[in-house]
N, C-alpha and C positions, 0 to 999 in steps of 0.2 A: 119763359120770362119775356115773351114777345110783347106782353102788355107794358112792361117797364121800358123796353126799348122804344116802344111807340110813344110813351110819355115823353122821354128825353128828346126824341126826334121832333115831336110836335112842338116842344118848347122852343127848339131851334127855329121853328117856323112861326114864332110868336103866338103860341097856343095859350090856353088858360093858365093862370098863375099856379094852379095845383101841381103843375109839372115841377116847379122849383123845389118843393119839399121832397118829391121822389128822387130828384137828382141829388139833393143833399144827403138823403139816406144812403144812396148808392156810394157816394163819396166817403161818407162816414164808415161804411163797411170796408171799403177799399183801404182807407187810412188805418183802420183797426188791424186789418190783416198785415199791413206793412210794419206795424209796431210790435208784432209778436216775434218771439224767438223761433217759432216753427209753426207748422200747420195747426189749426185749432178746430174743434167741433163747431158746427153751425149753432148749436144750442148755447155755447159759450159766447159766441158773437152776439146773439140775440140778447142774452142776459147782460153782457157788459154794456151794450149800447141802449138797452131798455126798449127794444122794438119787438113786436110780435114775431114768433118763430116762423109763421107762414110768410110774412113779409120778408124776413131775413133769408129764407130759402129761395124766394123768388129773386131777390137781389143777387144772391150768390150764384144762382143758375145763370142769370144774365151776364155776370162777370166772367163765369166759366165760358159761356158761349163766345164772348169777345176776347178771350185769352188773358183777361186781367186777373183771373184766379184759376187755380188748379184744384180739382177734387181728387182726393185720395180715398177711393171707395173702401179699400180694406181697413183703413184707419178711421173712416168716417170723419174726415177732417178736410179743411180747406186752407190753401196757402196762396201766396202771390203767384201769378202766371207770367209768361214771357212778355206779354204786352206791357205789364207794369215795369218790367226791366227795360223795355224799349223806351218807355216814357222817361225813366231815369237817365238812360244814355242820351236821349234827346235834350234833356235838361243840361247835361254836361256839355254837349256839343254847342249849345247856344250860349255858353259862358255867361250866365246871368250875373255872376259876381262882378266880372269885368265890365259888362255893359251897364249895369246899374251903379257900379262903384265909381266909374270914371267921372261923371259930372259931380258926384258928391265929393270925391277927392279934390277936384279942381276948386270947388267952393270952399273946402276946408283950407286949402293953401291960400286962397284969397283972404280968408278970415284971419288966419294966424300968421301969414307971411313967412312960413317955413315949409320945408319939403315934407310931403306926406306919402305913406305907403299903405297898401292893402295886402295882407298876407294870410295864408291858410296853413293849417297843421297837416303834416304828412308823416305819420309815425312819430319819431322823435326829432324831426326836422320841421322847419318852417320854410315855405316857398312864397316868394314875393310875386304877386300877380300884377300889381300896378304900382307905378311910382309917378308922382306929380312933383317935379322939381320947382322950388320957389325961385324967383328971379335972383340972379347973382349968387346962387348957391352951387357948390362943387358937385361933381359926380360922386356918389357914394357907393359902397360895396353892395348895398341892398337894392340892386337894380332888378328889373323884371326878369323872372326866371331863376334868380339866384336862390340857392338852397343853403341854409345855415342851421346849426344845431339849435333846436327850439329853446333850450334852457339858457342859451347865450344871449338871446335877444329879448327886448321888451315885447315885441310882437308875439314871440313864442311863449313867453312866460304868461302873458295875459290869457292865452288859449289853454295852456296846461293847467292854469289855476281853475278853469271851468270843469275839468275832468273829475269824475269820481275817483276816490282813492284806489279802488280796485283796478281801474283803467290805467292810472298812472303807474301803479306797480307792474302791470302787465307790460307796459312800454319799456320800463327801465330795469326790472329786476334781474334780467339775464346778462345785460351788458353794463359795464361801469359807466356812470354818467361822466362824460369827459368834457373838458373845457380847453380853450385856446388861450385864455387870458391868465394873468398871474394869480387870480383868486378862484381856483377850481371848485366846483361842486364835488365834494369827495364821496358822497353817498346819497342814497335816496332820502333818508331823514333830513339831510341838509336841504335837499331840493324841496321837500314838503314844507319845511319852515319858510323857505323863500317864497313859495307859492301862497302860503298862509298870509304872509305880509301883503302880497298882491291882492288877495281876497279882501282883507281888512281895509286896504286903501281904496279899492275899487278901480285900480289901474296898475299897470306894470311900468317899470322904468329901468333904464340902464345908462351908465355914464362911462364912456371911454372903453367899453368892453367889446364893441364891434368896430368902431372907427375912432382913432385917437382924436381927441378934441371935440367930439360930438356926443350928445346925449339923445335919448329917445323916450317918449312917453306913449303908451299904447293902451287901447281899450278894446275888449272883446265884443264881438257881435254874435248874439245867440240866435238860433233859428226858433221856429215856433214851438219846438219841443224842449227848448232850453239847452240844446247842444251847441258848442262853439262852432260857428260857421266860418268866421274870419276875424281878423283883427285890424283895426285902423290905428296907425301910428304916425307921430310927427317926430322928425329928427332935426336937430338944430345945433349950432355951435354952442359950446358951454356957456359963453358969456351972454348969449342972447336971452336965455330964460333961466333965472336963478332957481335953485332947487326948491326954495320955499314957495315958488309960483307954480310948481308942477301940478299940485292938486287942482288949481284953477285951470291950467291948460287941459288937464284930463277931463274936467267938466265941459269944456268947450268941444273937445273931441267927442265926448259922449253924445252930444246933441246930433252930430253928424252920423255917428255910429248907430244911434237909435233910428234915424231916418232910413239908413241903408237896411237895417234889420226889418223895419216895417215894410219896405218895398220887397224884400226877399220873401217875406211871409205872405204878401198879398193883402195885408191889412189896410183898411181905409185910413186916409190921412186924418190926423187930429184936427178938430175944428176949433 
């Protein structure tokens, strides 16, 4: 597959535009491998992507040569290689969520005048990656690095509501869903009903369940595959935003969440 490598390298040196489709095909094959549950035959890759088998084999050979794919000769299948894992590790080291989220969080706080957070799901917990405190607002429990039960927070509920039912069951079926407040989730069906309300509303909310006297509204941010990547939330004193105004606040948060999702996916800005 030296020919394919030459095409990609020559493109880096401002070669003919024909290099771009070749690079895109290679990335499509790599992305397809990453989306599978296990190694797959080259014929299946070619069929699923609608490319000629000969071209698919050449691309796979190049990916194997560079460590981005592994060939399992006995099974006649291909899977992701160690170089792909290194890319994933590099992505984590560069902390794109924090880097891309910080200016958006600051802009959101300027827009709504309340404290905002960025959190991610980790099992049945939510971890707060960023906090931007609004002027004259107190320190909250949801500080950077804090871990809380996901079902207890608006941030966590917005993320859990994006999960398939099978994934939600896998997270909670073995351990009782516990709560710290006076209104516990007693079972998985109760949690599912709560998350169903989140799905219908398009946002999650909680009032006084994390910090007395404060409420939160959160909107999930999905990655390009529709998986919940993070959640953007605003926390405010009860009297500042009446409950009937929470849907309006959620729509305002959604605009900033959509922009962060666009940046994470690498999509071009809307014109």
